[in-house]
N, C-alpha and C positions, 0 to 999 in steps of 0.2 A: 712583704708587709707594707701596707699603705703608710705614707708619711703624714697623712691627715689624722687629727685627733678623732674626727667623726667621719665615717665613710660616706662617700657620695650617695645620694639617694636616701639618706636617713629619713627624710620626711615622708617617704612613701612606705616606710615599714611600721609606721605608727598611725593611730587614728587622727583624722582631721589635720593631717600634715604636721603633726607635732604640737598644735596649739591646744593648750590645756586650760587656760584661764583668760579669756578675752575681756577687754573692757572697751569703753568708748571715751571720747573727749567730753568734758563738761565745762561750761562757762560759768564761773562764779562772779556774782555782782555784789554790790553793796546791799545791805538789808533793804528789802522791799523793792529792789531794782529801780532806784529813783530816775535813772536815765533811760528806762524802758528799752534796754538792750534785749533784742529778741532773736538775733541771727548772727552768723559769721559776718555778714556784710556790715553790721552795725559797728564792728571793731575798727573799721576804717573811718568812722565819723570823726570829725575834728574835735568834738566835745567829749570824746571817750579816750581815756588813758588806759592802755593795756600794760600789764606787768608781765614780763616773760623772762625765762632763762635763756641762755645762749644755746642755739642749736648745735654749736661745736662741742659743748661740754655737758649738755643735759638731754636725757632721754625724752622727757615730756616735751621739751622744746622742739625736738625733731618731729614728733608726732603732731604737735601744734602746727608747725610749718606745713607739713603734708596735708593736714586737715584743712588749712586755709586754702591751699592749692586745689585740693579735691572739691571743696565747696563750690568752686567755679567750674572746673572741668566736668564734674558729675552732674551739673545742672545746665549743660549746653554751652558753656563757655570754652573759649580757645586757650591753649597754653599761654599765649602772649597776654591774654586778659588775666589769667591766673597769676602770672608773674607780676603784673602791674598791681593786682590786689595785694599780694604778699608784700610788695614794696611799700604800698600805702600804709599797711599796718605796722611794719617794722620801722619805718622811718619816723613814726610817732612815738616809739618806745623810748623813754628817757635814757634808761641804762639797762643793759641786759644782765640779769643776775647770773651767778656762776652755776647754780643748779636749782632744782625745783624747791628745795628747802629754803634757800635764800629768797626766792621769789615769793614763796608762801609767807615767810616771816614779814617781808616788806608789806604784803597785802593785809594779813590778819593782825600782826602785832604793831606795825608802824602806821597802818591806815593809809598806805600809799595806793594810788591808782583806783580805777573804776572797775577793772575786769582782771580776772586771773583765769587762765585756761589750765586745766589739770585733768588727771584721770578721774573718771566717774567713781571708781571704787575708793579713791582717796577722799573725794567729797563726802561719800556716804559715811566713811569712818570719821571724818572731821565733824560731820553733822551730829554724831553721838555726843560730842563734847560742846558743840555749838548748835543747839536746836533752832536758832534763828538764822542759820546760814541760808543764803539766797543763791540759787543756781538753776540752770536749765541745761538740758541735753539737746543740742541742735538736731533737727530732724534729718539733716544731711550730715553724716558723720563717718569717721574712720574707725575701722576695727583695729583696736590696739591689741595685737596678738602676743601672748606670752608663750613661747614654745618650750618644749622639754625634749631632750635627746640623750641617748646613751652615749657616753664617751667611749667609742670603740677601742681606742688604743689602751685606755686604762683598764677596762673590764677584761680585755684579752690578756693583758699583762698580769692581772691579779686573779684571774679566774672567777670573776664576779658577774659575768654576763647574765646568768640566770636570775639572780636576785635583782640586778639593776633593771632588767626588762620587766620583771614582775612588779617593781615599784612604779615604773612608767605606766604599766597597765592599770595599776591601782588608782593612779591619779585621774583616770577617766571613769572610775566606778562611781556609783551613786553616793556612797558615804563621803568620798573625797570631794566630789563636785558640790555636795551640800555645804561643806566647809568653805570652799571657794565662794559660794553664793553668800554665805554669812559675812564674808569680808568685802562684799560689794561687787564681786566679779559677775559677769554674765556667763552662765554655765554653758558648756558644750554638750551636756546631757539633756536630751529633749524632755525627759520627765521633770527634771529640775527647772528647765526653762519654762514649762507650762505652769509650774507651781509658783514661780517668782515673777513672771512677766507683768502681772498686775502691779507689782511694786516698783517696776522700773519704767521710765519714760520710753515710749516707742521710738524707734528710729526708722524713718521711711526709706532712706537711701543709705545703705551701709557699704562702703567701699574698702578695699584692702590694698596693701602694698605687697607686691611679689617681686620676683627677679626682674631685673631690667631687660631680660630676654623676652619678656612678655608684656602685653599691653595692660596697663593699669593706670588709674587716675585719669583716664581719657587720653593718655599719651604715654610714651616711654620715657621714664625718668631713672637715671642712675642716682640713687639716694646719696651715696657717699660723695660723688662728684658734685651734686647739687649743693649739699651742705658745705663742703670744703670750699666751693667757689663763691660762697655767699657770706662774707663777713658782714655783720649787721650794719656797719657804717657805709658799706658800699654794695648793698644788696642789688642795686641797679646793674651790677656787673654779672649777676647770676646767669649761668648758661641755661639755655632751654634744652 
């Protein structure tokens, strides 16, 4: 019996390598976008204050860091240029929040900062309570993939594999994908995508993060090593 909770190759046994509800990054600005922030590059401007959570403790912060990196490498830049850009942005952040909620509260409730980077689906939900919310989706963006997997050890132990696999299959069905779309996610069902694409900003260049055994973001990056080697106060020491 395998000592892994999930068997190797799990992503090859489900549709779309297990991704069921993808999203992208959105850049939230102050109402009306007074500083005319239009791209990732603008986040490095001296007059722009970015609020962010710590990549060591926050999921969206990791995606944000990788999105900043990819915004350079996916448009012809070299890894060294990407690292320099990431440094420029993070060195201007006054304090890194513990998590996305803390960063959001500082931005929305306390009025701090000019920019908040978050998940597009979160912005869509927030917009239902804040109709005046101002944000845009960068045309060069990262696919924020939310995967699902059957926990092999558990289902084999309890004899529930059939129902677990049926549930995973259901998540890719049209009814389930419609529910994900209502929550602001970008559907993996092509029929739902066609029906909702007019409501979501187009992304011209969409890149992904995959195993560090493969080429991605224009170069090979071990995400864990990159994050762990980059405390926000010494990001200049990050490994390439």
